[in-house]
N, C-alpha and C positions, 0 to 999 in steps of 0.2 A: 594555459595550464587547462587541462578536461577536472570534470568534475570527480573521476575514478582518481586522473593525479595529486588533487587538492585532498581528497581524503586521504590516501596514500601518505602524504604527509602529514595530516595529523596524528595520524598513529603513532609516530614517535612521542609526545606527549600522551596520548591517550592509553598508558599502562598501567593503570587499575586493573584488577579482572572486571568491577565492574561494568570496563567500559564496552569487553566482549569485542576487542580488536577492532571496531568501529567495523563490523561485519557482521551487524543483526540490526532489527528493526528499534531494541529498546537499548536502555544503558537496565541494568538488574542490580543490584544494593542491599545486602544484608544490614540489618539494622538493631540491634539483637534478634528478639523473635519474629520478626519481621521481613519477611522481600520485599520493598519498592520497587514498581518497574516504569521504568522513566522514558518518554519521546519527545521529540522538537519537532514539531514539521513546519513548513510555512506557503502562503498563497501568494501569487506577485503574480499584479495586474497585465494581461496580454498574454500570458504564460499559462495559469492556471484557470482563469477564469477572464470572462470576455470584458473589455472595458466596460460596457455601456449593462454588462450583468445588474440583477436586482441584486440590492448589497445583503438583503436576507440570507440567499443563497448563498451569499461567500459565506459569509458567516454560520452557517450549516455546515458548510464542505470544509473549511478549516476547523471545526469541533471535531466532525464526523471521522478526518482521513489521519486527525492525531489516534482517537477511540480507536480506529480499526489496527493501529501499530499496538496498543492493548489487548487490541483482542485475537491477534498474532501467540501473545503472551500468555493467551491464556488470565490475564488479569483482571482486576472489575477498578474503574474509576474512584478517583477519591477527589478529581480537583483540575481545576486546569488553571496554567498563566497566562493571561490573554498581551499580546506585544501588539499593541494598535498606533496606527498613521492615519493621525485625524485627515477629511476630506468631502466630497458631495457623501448625502445621502447618510451618513451616518447614525442617524435615527433608525433607517431601513436595517444598519446591521447589527443595532441595539435589537434589533426585534425578532433577528433571524436567531441571535446565540440567547435569546428570553429562550425559545421555539427548541433549541436544541438541549440547552440543556436540563431544559425541565422533562423532557421527552425520554433522556436517559439518568435523568436524578440527575446530575455532573455538578457540582460547587463553583462557582468563579472564585481564585481563593487571592489574585493579585497580578500584575503584570506591569507594561510601560506605556506610558504615551506617547509618541515623537510626529512633527509637521515637517512638511517637507517638498511643496505646493508647487506644482509644475512638474513632480517629476512621475511616474509609473508607483501604486501602492504596494505598499509589502506588508504581509501581516503576519505575524508568529505565535504559535500554544505551545504553549509546554503542556504536556498531559501527563498526567501524575497515576497511578494503581495499588494494588497490591495485587503480589500473585497469591490464584485458589491452587497451583499445585507447584510443588518446586522439585526440581529445578525449571522455570518457567521454560518451553520450548527453544530451542535457536533457529538459526537457518542450518546451523554442522547438526549431526548425527544419522543423516536417513542413511541407509544402511543396504550393500547390495542385497537382491532378490524382495527390498521391501513395497507396495504398493503405492503410486503415483494418485491423491484424490483432490478434486477441487471441489468446491461446495454450493458453486450454482455457473449461471451462463459469464462470458467475457465478452465483451464490445458492444453492452448496452450502453455505456458512459459516449466510445466512437458516433454511434447514431444517435443520440439524446444532442453532443454539440454540434454534428450536423442540423440539425432536427431547427432546434435553437438558433442557430446561423443562417438557416436559410429562413427564416420564420415570424425571427426576434421571440416565440414563446407558442405563439398564437396556434394552437388549435391541435400543436404535438405534443408528444412525449418526451421532454427532456430529464426528466426525475432524473433518471440514471446519472446524466453528467452533472445537474446541479445540485441534487440534496445525498450522498452515497449512504449506504446506510454500511455502520461499524457491525460486527457481526461478532457481538460481547459472549452471548448467551453459548453460540456455536463453538467460538473459539475456549469459554472455560470448559465447555465437556469435552472440547479435544486434545486440551492441556495433559490428562495423563495419561493419556492413548500413541498419541505421536512422536515419532524418530526428532520430526524434524517440520515447522509451520514457518509462515509467511507470509501476508496478505499480497494479492496482486496489486501493485500501485506503479508499474512501471512497464505494464506486457506480460503475459504471463510465460513467454517463449526466455525472457530477458530474465524475467524471478523464478523463475525454475533453475537454470544453468547459476545462477547465484545460488543456491541449496547445493547444486551438484557442486558448485566452487570451494562451502562453505564444508561439506561436509566429505569431499574429496573421493566424489562417487561421480557415475553420470547419470541424469534421470532422461531413461528414455519415452520420449511421449509418441502418443498415438493421436496424430491432428486431429484426426476426426472425430473420434470421444468426448473431446473435449467438444461442451456444449457451447454455444454462442448464443447472443440476443442481437442478431447480425444476420439478413441474407446469404443464402452461401457460397455466391463469389466473393463477399467480403471476411468468408475465414480465416486466409492469411493474413490482413489487417487486424481483425478482432484477437489472434491471437496475439501478438505487434500491440495494441493501442495501448490500454492500459486504465488505471481510475478507476477499472469495479473493485476493487476490494473485495476480490472475495478473497474465503482461505484458504491457500495450498499448500498440501500438506504429506508428509508419509508415512506411512504406518504398514507395521506389519500384516504381511497376508492374508494372514490365517482372522486377522482380527475386522470387525463391521466396524464402523464409524456411527457412532450415535446420532448422527445428524446426519441431512439429509447432504447428500456427495455423490459424485461421480468419478470411478475411477476413470482416471487415462494414462496411465502410464506404469513405468516399471522402473524402480530404481538396480544397475547393471554396475560393478567393477569399473572405475577408469581402466582403459584399455588403452589409452592414449588417444582417445575418438573428442575427449574434454570431457565439460561439466555437460555436454547435452547433445542427444541424438530426439531429430523427429523423422519420422516414421520409417526407423532404424540410418541416417546418412544422418553426419556432420551438418550443423547451419551454413548453407551459405557463405561466404565469410565480406561478399560485394554488396549483403541487407542487415541493416541491420535487426536486432531483434525484440526492442523494445525502445524506450525513452529514455534517453541520461541528455543531461543538461553539461552547456557549452557553450562556450563567450562568444557566443554567435544572435544575429539580432532572433527575435520571436516570433515562433509560427503558429497557425492553426489547423494547419495540415499534420502536424506529427503529433503524440498520443501525445497527451499535460499527463508525466509524473510527479 
């Protein structure tokens, strides 16, 4: 069963409106006068981080990826719940956790611990936030003639992982891969203005196609307009790799984003071409648009979404 197959099966149970059909970054739950935004992401050893990586970086990335989902909804974090697998270098994990929770002023609210010696470690985190604008943005809502924007370059995490593997981190900058930055302030500023928004975790092209699918439109991307943090001859890889956690959003063309961002395309009516056009063409079917989890051995030459 593929990731998409499994999620499709789960949609039979996710009937509450707050689940958003399992087609968004977060669940959105109205309780009294408050709108809660909830997300849960996991990191797996050998898939999302290298087995010999500093566990302080693993803790940072675990929290950051979840906060990035809140950022895509324009939410303000109120706390996290940690699912922790005991193992080597737990003290370093605690140090990294301390750093990021302090950096973003987010309290730990609880969680659970398990032990499974001899198996790859997997960590989970649930992040809770409150909406700063209602309704919080979703992947749906992009309209024909909207502009497509991104907050910054992609490909930095790809280059960071390659640097980390090549030198074990000595003398190289692998920060983009090890310690991504959740764009919380940017998401909150954008939330009242965008028609659709998500964070880029599985690759720009794949995530753009997800907005197109959810919105029933086509996102026409100008590949040369996309800012990249990689050599030019790696542009195609950078657009597919993922793990960059920039915010990808659509907005009426007459509006100017209140944050630093680059326009990379236009929303068009879906005329049977599908949810994505790259430089005016339908993407080739034989090349993945980004990273999808599969029931296969982990590999580190593919994007790690």
